[in-house]
C-alpha positions as CSV (number, residue, x, y, z in Angstrom):
1,M,52.0,20.8,-17.1
2,D,52.6,22.7,-13.8
3,L,49.7,21.4,-12.1
4,P,48.1,24.4,-9.9
5,K,49.1,24.6,-6.0
6,L,46.8,23.5,-3.9
7,A,45.4,24.3,-0.1
8,R,43.8,22.6,2.7
9,V,40.1,23.1,3.4
10,R,38.5,22.8,6.6
11,Q,35.0,22.6,6.3
12,H,32.9,23.2,9.6
13,I,29.7,21.3,9.6
14,P,27.2,20.9,13.0
15,Q,27.9,17.1,14.3
16,P,25.3,16.0,16.3
17,R,26.8,12.3,17.7
18,V,25.4,9.5,19.5
19,E,27.9,8.7,22.1
20,D,26.4,5.0,23.4
21,V,25.6,3.5,20.1
22,P,25.0,-0.3,21.7
23,G,22.8,1.4,24.5
24,T,20.8,3.9,22.3
25,V,19.6,0.6,20.6
26,R,18.8,-1.5,23.1
27,R,16.8,1.1,25.3
28,L,14.6,1.9,22.1
29,I,13.9,-1.9,21.1
30,L,13.0,-2.5,24.9
31,E,10.8,0.8,25.1
32,S,8.7,0.0,21.3
33,R,5.5,-1.9,21.5
34,I,7.6,-5.0,19.9
35,R,5.9,-7.4,22.6
36,D,3.0,-6.3,21.6
37,R,3.7,-7.7,17.5
38,V,5.8,-10.5,18.4
39,P,4.8,-13.5,20.2
40,A,6.9,-14.8,23.0
41,G,10.1,-17.0,21.8
42,G,9.0,-16.0,18.0
43,T,11.7,-15.2,15.4
44,V,12.6,-12.2,14.7
45,A,14.0,-11.2,11.0
46,V,16.4,-8.4,11.5
47,G,17.0,-6.5,8.1
48,V,20.6,-5.2,7.2
49,G,21.1,-4.1,4.4
50,S,24.2,-2.9,2.1
51,R,24.5,0.7,2.3
52,G,27.8,1.4,3.7
53,I,26.3,2.6,7.9
54,T,29.1,3.5,10.2
55,G,28.8,0.7,13.2
56,I,26.2,-1.2,11.5
57,A,27.9,-3.8,12.9
58,T,27.0,-2.8,16.2
59,I,23.9,-1.6,15.8
60,A,23.1,-5.2,14.6
61,G,24.7,-6.7,17.3
62,A,22.7,-4.7,20.1
63,A,19.4,-5.2,18.5
64,V,19.9,-9.1,17.8
65,Q,21.7,-9.5,21.4
66,T,18.4,-7.0,22.9
67,L,15.8,-9.5,21.2
68,K,17.7,-12.0,22.6
69,E,17.0,-11.0,25.6
70,M,13.8,-10.0,25.0
71,G,13.2,-13.9,24.5
72,F,13.3,-13.7,20.7
73,K,14.7,-15.6,18.5
74,P,16.3,-13.4,16.1
75,F,18.7,-14.0,12.6
76,I,20.2,-11.3,10.2
77,V,18.4,-11.3,7.0
78,A,19.8,-9.7,3.6
79,A,17.7,-6.7,2.6
80,M,19.7,-5.7,-0.5
81,G,17.3,-5.5,-3.5
82,S,19.4,-6.7,-5.5
83,H,22.8,-6.0,-4.5
84,G,25.6,-8.3,-4.1
85,G,25.5,-9.8,-7.8
86,A,21.7,-10.9,-6.7
87,T,23.0,-14.0,-5.3
88,R,23.2,-15.5,-1.7
89,E,26.7,-15.7,-1.5
90,G,27.3,-11.9,-2.7
91,Q,24.9,-10.5,-0.3
92,A,26.5,-12.7,2.6
93,E,30.1,-11.0,1.3
94,L,28.8,-7.9,1.2
95,L,27.5,-7.9,5.2
96,A,30.6,-9.5,6.3
97,G,32.3,-6.9,4.6
98,Y,30.7,-4.7,7.1
99,G,31.1,-7.6,10.0
100,V,28.0,-8.6,10.1
101,T,28.5,-12.7,10.3
102,A,27.1,-15.2,12.2
103,E,29.9,-15.2,15.0
104,A,29.8,-12.0,15.4
105,M,25.9,-11.5,15.2
106,G,25.7,-14.5,17.7
107,A,22.7,-15.0,15.1
108,P,22.1,-16.8,11.6
109,I,22.6,-15.0,8.7
110,K,20.5,-15.8,6.0
111,S,20.6,-14.3,2.2
112,D,18.9,-16.0,0.1
113,M,16.9,-14.9,-2.8
114,D,13.5,-16.2,-2.6
115,T,10.7,-14.2,-2.5
116,V,6.9,-14.7,-2.5
117,V,4.2,-12.9,-4.2
118,L,2.3,-11.1,-1.6
119,G,-0.6,-8.7,-3.9
120,T,-0.3,-6.5,-6.7
121,N,1.0,-2.7,-6.8
122,P,-0.9,-0.2,-7.9
123,I,-0.3,-0.9,-11.8
124,G,-1.2,-4.2,-11.7
125,L,2.8,-6.1,-10.6
126,P,3.6,-8.6,-8.1
127,I,4.4,-7.1,-4.9
128,Y,7.5,-9.5,-4.2
129,F,9.0,-10.4,-0.8
130,D,11.9,-12.2,1.4
131,R,10.2,-15.3,1.7
132,N,12.7,-15.7,5.4
133,A,11.4,-12.3,6.4
134,H,8.2,-13.2,5.8
135,E,8.3,-16.8,7.5
136,A,9.7,-15.0,10.7
137,D,7.0,-13.8,13.9
138,G,8.3,-10.5,13.4
139,I,10.2,-8.1,11.2
140,V,13.1,-5.6,12.7
141,L,14.6,-3.0,10.1
142,L,17.8,-1.3,10.4
143,N,18.1,1.5,8.2
144,R,19.8,4.7,7.4
145,V,17.3,7.6,6.5
146,K,19.0,10.0,3.9
147,P,18.2,12.1,0.7
148,H,17.6,9.2,-2.1
149,T,20.3,9.2,-5.4
150,D,18.2,8.8,-7.6
151,F,14.4,11.0,-6.6
152,R,13.2,14.1,-4.6
153,S,9.7,12.9,-2.9
154,T,8.3,12.8,0.7
155,Y,9.9,8.9,1.4
156,E,13.5,8.5,0.0
157,S,16.4,6.3,1.7
158,G,14.9,4.7,4.9
159,V,12.9,2.3,6.7
160,V,10.3,2.4,3.7
161,K,12.7,1.4,0.8
162,M,14.1,-0.9,2.6
163,L,10.6,-2.5,3.5
164,T,10.0,-2.3,0.2
165,I,13.1,-2.9,-2.3
166,G,15.5,-3.8,0.0
167,L,13.1,-7.2,1.1
168,G,12.1,-6.7,-2.1
169,K,15.5,-8.4,-3.2
170,R,16.0,-8.7,-7.5
171,D,12.5,-9.3,-8.1
172,G,10.9,-6.3,-5.5
173,A,13.8,-4.0,-6.6
174,S,13.2,-4.7,-10.5
175,Q,9.8,-4.1,-10.0
176,V,9.5,-0.7,-8.5
177,H,12.6,0.5,-10.8
178,K,11.2,-0.6,-14.2
179,L,8.9,2.4,-13.4
180,G,12.1,4.8,-13.7
181,I,11.0,7.9,-11.2
182,R,7.2,7.1,-10.9
183,G,8.3,3.9,-9.4
184,L,10.0,5.4,-6.8
185,Q,7.7,8.6,-6.2
186,E,4.5,6.7,-6.8
187,V,4.9,2.9,-6.3
188,L,7.9,2.5,-3.9
189,P,5.0,4.1,-0.7
190,A,1.8,2.5,-2.3
191,V,4.1,-0.7,-1.8
192,G,5.3,0.2,1.4
193,R,1.9,0.9,3.5
194,F,0.7,-2.4,1.9
195,L,3.7,-4.3,3.0
196,V,3.3,-2.7,6.8
197,K,-0.4,-4.3,6.8
198,N,0.7,-7.2,4.8
199,T,3.8,-8.6,6.5
200,K,4.8,-8.8,10.2
201,F,6.9,-5.7,10.3
202,A,6.7,-4.8,14.0
203,L,9.7,-2.4,14.2
204,G,12.5,0.1,12.5
205,L,15.3,1.9,13.6
206,A,16.1,5.1,11.4
207,I,19.6,5.6,11.8
208,L,21.0,9.5,10.7
209,E,24.3,10.1,10.5
210,N,26.4,13.6,10.8
211,S,28.6,14.6,7.5
212,R,31.3,12.6,9.4
213,D,29.8,9.7,8.7
214,E,29.1,9.0,12.6
215,T,25.7,8.0,13.9
216,A,24.2,11.4,14.9
217,E,20.7,9.7,15.8
218,I,18.6,6.6,16.2
219,V,15.0,6.6,16.0
220,A,12.0,3.8,16.5
221,L,9.4,3.8,14.3
222,E,6.7,1.8,15.2
223,P,4.5,0.2,12.2
224,D,1.6,2.8,12.6
225,T,4.1,6.4,13.2
226,L,6.6,4.6,10.4
227,F,5.0,6.9,7.2
228,D,4.2,9.7,9.5
229,R,7.3,10.3,11.3
230,E,10.0,9.2,8.6
231,P,9.7,12.5,5.9
232,A,11.0,14.2,9.3
233,L,14.2,12.6,9.6
234,L,14.3,13.0,5.9
235,D,14.6,16.7,6.3
236,K,16.5,16.5,9.3
237,A,19.2,14.1,7.3
238,R,19.2,16.7,4.4
239,E,20.4,19.0,7.1
240,L,23.5,17.0,8.5
241,M,24.4,16.6,5.1
242,G,28.0,17.7,4.1
243,R,28.1,19.6,0.7
244,L,30.6,21.4,-1.2
245,P,30.5,24.8,-0.4
246,F,31.4,26.4,-4.0
247,D,28.6,27.2,-6.7
248,Q,30.4,27.0,-9.0
249,I,33.6,24.4,-10.0
250,D,35.8,24.0,-13.1
251,L,37.5,20.8,-12.2
252,L,36.5,18.4,-9.6
253,V,38.4,15.5,-8.3
254,V,37.2,12.6,-6.6
255,G,39.5,10.3,-5.1
256,E,37.4,7.4,-5.4
257,L,33.6,6.5,-5.5
258,G,32.0,3.2,-4.0
259,K,28.6,1.5,-2.6
260,N,30.1,2.1,0.8
261,Y,30.0,6.2,-0.4
262,S,26.7,6.3,-1.9
263,G,24.2,4.1,-3.5
264,S,25.0,5.7,-6.5
265,G,28.9,5.6,-6.1
266,M,29.0,9.2,-6.0
267,D,26.3,11.2,-4.1
268,P,24.4,13.6,-7.0
269,N,23.4,15.7,-3.5
270,V,27.3,16.5,-3.6
271,I,28.3,16.5,-7.1
272,G,24.8,18.7,-8.7
273,R,24.9,15.7,-11.6
274,L,21.9,14.1,-11.0
275,M,21.8,12.0,-14.3
276,M,18.5,10.5,-14.7
277,E,16.9,10.2,-17.9
278,T,14.1,12.8,-18.3
279,Q,15.5,14.3,-15.0
280,D,16.9,17.6,-14.9
281,D,20.7,17.7,-13.1
282,F,20.5,20.3,-9.9
283,E,21.3,24.0,-9.9
284,T,24.2,23.9,-7.8
285,P,27.0,23.2,-7.4
286,R,27.7,23.6,-11.6
287,I,30.6,21.6,-12.3
288,T,32.4,22.3,-15.5
289,R,34.9,18.8,-15.5
290,L,34.5,16.2,-13.4
291,V,37.3,13.3,-12.5
292,V,37.0,10.0,-10.5
293,L,41.0,8.2,-9.8
294,D,39.4,5.1,-8.2
295,V,36.4,3.3,-6.7
296,S,36.7,1.7,-2.8
297,D,37.8,-1.8,-1.9
298,E,34.2,-2.4,-0.3
299,S,32.5,-1.6,-3.5
300,H,33.7,-5.4,-4.8
301,G,34.3,-4.0,-7.8
302,N,31.0,-2.4,-8.4
303,I,31.9,0.7,-10.2
304,V,28.2,2.2,-10.6
305,G,28.7,5.9,-10.7
306,V,31.2,6.2,-13.1
307,G,29.0,7.6,-16.2
308,F,29.1,11.1,-13.5
309,A,32.4,11.5,-14.4
310,D,34.2,13.3,-17.9
311,L,37.3,11.4,-17.4
312,T,38.7,8.2,-15.5
313,T,41.8,6.3,-14.8
314,E,42.4,3.1,-16.4
315,R,42.8,1.9,-13.2
316,L,39.4,1.9,-12.1
317,V,37.6,0.5,-15.0
318,A,40.2,-2.6,-14.7
319,R,39.0,-3.4,-11.3
320,L,35.3,-3.6,-12.6
321,D,33.3,-6.9,-11.6
322,P,31.5,-6.8,-14.9
323,M,29.1,-9.3,-12.7
324,S,27.4,-6.8,-10.1
325,F,28.1,-3.8,-11.8
326,R,25.3,-5.1,-14.9
327,I,23.2,-6.5,-12.3
328,N,22.8,-3.4,-10.3
329,V,22.7,-1.2,-13.4
330,L,19.6,-3.2,-15.2
331,T,17.9,-3.6,-12.1
332,S,18.2,-0.2,-11.0
333,C,17.1,1.0,-15.0
334,S,19.1,4.3,-15.0
335,L,21.9,3.3,-17.8
336,E,22.7,7.4,-17.7
337,R,25.2,7.1,-15.1
338,A,26.9,3.3,-15.7
339,R,28.7,4.8,-19.2
340,I,32.5,4.5,-19.4
341,P,34.1,7.6,-19.8
342,I,37.0,8.6,-21.4
343,T,39.9,6.9,-19.5
344,L,44.0,7.7,-19.3
345,P,46.3,5.6,-17.7
346,T,47.7,7.9,-14.5
347,D,46.0,10.4,-11.9
348,R,48.5,13.1,-13.4
349,E,47.1,12.7,-16.9
350,V,43.6,12.4,-16.4
351,I,43.8,15.7,-14.1
352,E,45.8,17.3,-16.7
353,K,43.1,16.6,-19.4
354,A,40.5,17.7,-17.3
355,I,42.3,21.1,-16.5
356,E,42.9,21.2,-20.2
357,T,39.1,20.7,-21.2
358,C,37.9,22.8,-18.3
359,W,37.3,25.8,-20.5
360,R,40.0,28.3,-18.7
361,I,42.7,29.7,-21.1
362,D,45.1,29.9,-17.9
363,P,45.1,26.7,-16.2
364,A,46.3,28.9,-12.7
365,E,42.7,30.4,-13.2
366,A,40.9,27.2,-12.8
367,R,38.9,26.8,-9.7
368,I,39.7,23.2,-8.7
369,V,38.2,21.3,-5.7
370,V,39.9,18.0,-4.3
371,I,38.1,15.6,-2.2
372,P,38.3,11.9,-0.9
373,N,34.7,10.9,-2.1
374,T,31.3,12.0,-2.2
375,L,30.6,11.3,1.8
376,E,33.6,12.9,3.4
377,V,33.3,16.6,2.3
378,E,34.4,18.1,5.8
379,E,38.1,18.3,4.6
380,L,39.2,19.7,0.8
381,W,41.9,21.0,-1.1
382,V,41.2,24.1,-3.6
383,S,43.0,25.7,-5.8
384,E,44.3,29.8,-5.0
385,P,41.5,31.1,-7.4
386,L,38.8,29.8,-5.0
387,D,40.4,31.5,-2.1
388,A,38.6,34.7,-1.9
389,E,35.3,32.8,-1.3
390,V,37.1,30.5,1.0
391,Q,38.1,33.5,3.2
392,A,34.6,35.0,3.3
393,N,32.6,32.2,3.9
394,S,32.8,31.5,8.3
395,R,32.1,27.9,7.8
396,L,35.3,27.3,6.5
397,T,39.4,27.7,7.3
398,R,42.3,27.4,5.3
399,E,44.6,25.5,7.4
400,T,47.7,25.1,4.9
401,D,49.6,27.4,2.3
402,F,48.9,26.7,-1.2
403,M,51.3,24.1,-2.0
404,P,52.5,21.4,-5.3
405,M,49.6,19.2,-5.6
406,P,51.2,15.4,-4.0
407,I,51.6,13.3,-7.1
408,S,54.8,10.6,-7.4
409,A,57.0,10.3,-10.6
410,D,54.6,7.4,-11.4
411,G,51.8,9.8,-11.9
412,A,49.5,8.6,-8.6
413,L,48.2,11.5,-6.6
414,D,48.7,10.8,-2.6
415,R,45.3,10.5,-1.7
416,A,45.6,8.8,1.7
417,G,48.2,11.4,2.3
418,M,46.2,14.4,1.6
419,F,43.1,12.8,3.4
420,P,44.8,10.3,6.3
421,E,41.4,10.3,8.1
422,S,39.1,9.6,5.4
423,V,38.3,6.0,4.6
424,C,40.8,5.7,1.9
425,G,43.6,7.0,4.5
426,R,42.6,4.5,7.4
427,R,42.1,1.7,4.7
428,N,45.8,2.8,3.7
429,R,47.2,2.1,7.0
430,T,46.0,-0.9,8.1
431,K,47.2,-2.3,4.4
432,A,51.1,-1.3,5.7
433,A,50.8,-2.5,9.1
434,H,49.9,-5.9,7.6
């Protein structure tokens, strides 16, 4: 097959940015009322999760140093539910992958999976909470606020969810997720309110990111303002998200999925496929064929989200770590997204078969979009049938002529060459330098 030609298009999205992240973190903590809640010289559990938050090591390090400056004794606690294979070693490895180590932070890392039961949730199930955090004199949580990949509600991804599910460890995550959408929409906020009253939660730092995955804003959330302020931050985060600028796409090629891009591997808010049992997909974009070519190194073999795709490569599936994948999927109680699609040996074969089955008689008519992942969508490549929409959209600029798809003789798409500033492109440069 003669593959359709592609051109590079840039999407112009507002990009607010915090210039001095450590200074902002320090100021917010110093200006907070944490001294009123934590005794002088007390221990403080600083919760850090498994999401790929840009600069999380910088943010966590600044928080730890500021707390030390105030006379507290901080330590890092892994607040990531069942991720990392639901093991102490696995969660510590995830944190280390983000640069959050005892050496870098100047504070101990506690990733034990032990929990305590603090009460019962609205349907009578136990409320689990991380033992290390519970035994601390205060708790500070660092988490990104953004639209969730599984549900729509007043509280989605954010400080409330980290308090409830992240610090619930595997046991707490299971209790909320086993109820499906109801657990996330109803039980999660109810348990969160209980935990604010019945733990030493002292402060949350809500992180908003722009579509370049940079820190756009950091907001301090006190226990008494958490539930009032987080919904407005969620609305702001939704406005900052990068999205695909087309309502209908015949073929979407995603370079790689990954937990560092989305908790679901690929973000449903971008691809329009929710794939949650009993729930409808989003109205747009409408994508006939979706393929994913690889999984990020940062995912450590957790290929959750592969089920969003219609086709994938044998390479991606071969990188599967069965344990972390299985635990993450079963804890989430959402199995649809974990189904392995049809696999083929090379990128070329996957793309060819997707074009052949995307319901276009002539491949030249196929509306094709290529992105590196579902987080970085400021730069994309499109086929000629989309050019009229590109020209008509003031937020889009075509930067190149249409040229052959860069696929090598062995059938590999040159993703790093197409997206040199993406996570994949930067990773490849680092590997080449070593």
